[in-house]
C-alpha positions in Angstrom: 31.8 35.4 14.6 31.7 32.8 11.9 33.7 29.6 12.5 35.6 28.4 9.5 35.2 24.7 8.5 37.6 22.4 7.1 37.3 19.6 4.8 39.8 16.9 5.4 39.9 14.6 2.3 40.7 10.9 2.6 41.6 8.4 -0.1 41.8 4.6 0.3 43.6 2.0 -1.5 41.6 -0.8 -2.7 42.2 -2.9 0.3 40.7 -0.3 2.5 43.9 1.3 3.9 44.4 5.1 3.9 46.9 6.2 1.4 46.2 10.0 1.7 44.7 12.4 4.2 44.8 16.1 4.7 45.8 18.1 7.7 48.3 15.3 8.7 50.8 16.5 11.3 54.4 15.4 11.3 54.6 11.9 12.8 51.7 9.7 12.2 51.1 7.7 9.1 48.0 8.5 7.0 46.3 5.5 8.5 47.3 6.4 12.1 46.0 9.9 11.4 42.7 8.5 9.9 42.3 6.2 13.0 42.9 9.1 15.4 40.3 11.3 13.8 37.6 8.5 13.3 37.8 8.0 17.1 37.4 11.6 18.1 35.2 12.9 15.2 33.0 9.8 14.5 30.0 11.9 13.4 32.0 14.3 11.4 33.1 11.6 8.7 31.2 11.2 5.3 32.1 8.3 3.2 31.9 8.6 -0.8 32.3 6.1 -3.7 35.4 5.4 -5.4 37.6 5.0 -2.1 37.1 8.5 -0.9 35.8 10.3 2.2 35.9 13.4 4.1 35.8 14.8 7.7 33.9 18.2 8.3 35.4 19.9 11.2 36.0 23.4 12.6 39.4 25.0 12.2 39.7 25.4 15.9 38.9 21.7 16.4 41.3 20.4 14.0 44.2 22.6 15.2 43.4 21.2 18.8 43.6 17.6 17.4 46.7 18.4 15.6 48.4 19.7 18.7 47.3 16.7 20.7 48.5 14.2 18.1 51.9 16.1 17.4 55.1 14.4 18.4 56.6 15.5 21.8 60.1 16.6 22.1 62.5 14.0 23.7 
């Protein structure tokens, strides 16, 4: 069975902070989600010019990471 890949697009402000990122669950800020993904998917990130970049990851892996980072019920 073919695994579906997801491209998570990231956009940075001129000062280097993350202003937009895809597949972000409720809770973390764009910067927190980027830091979380960068720590766990260090080889999956590709930087582009113009303050952009992408993570290439399988749908299964991103769903696991989103569940891990999702806020817990109080």
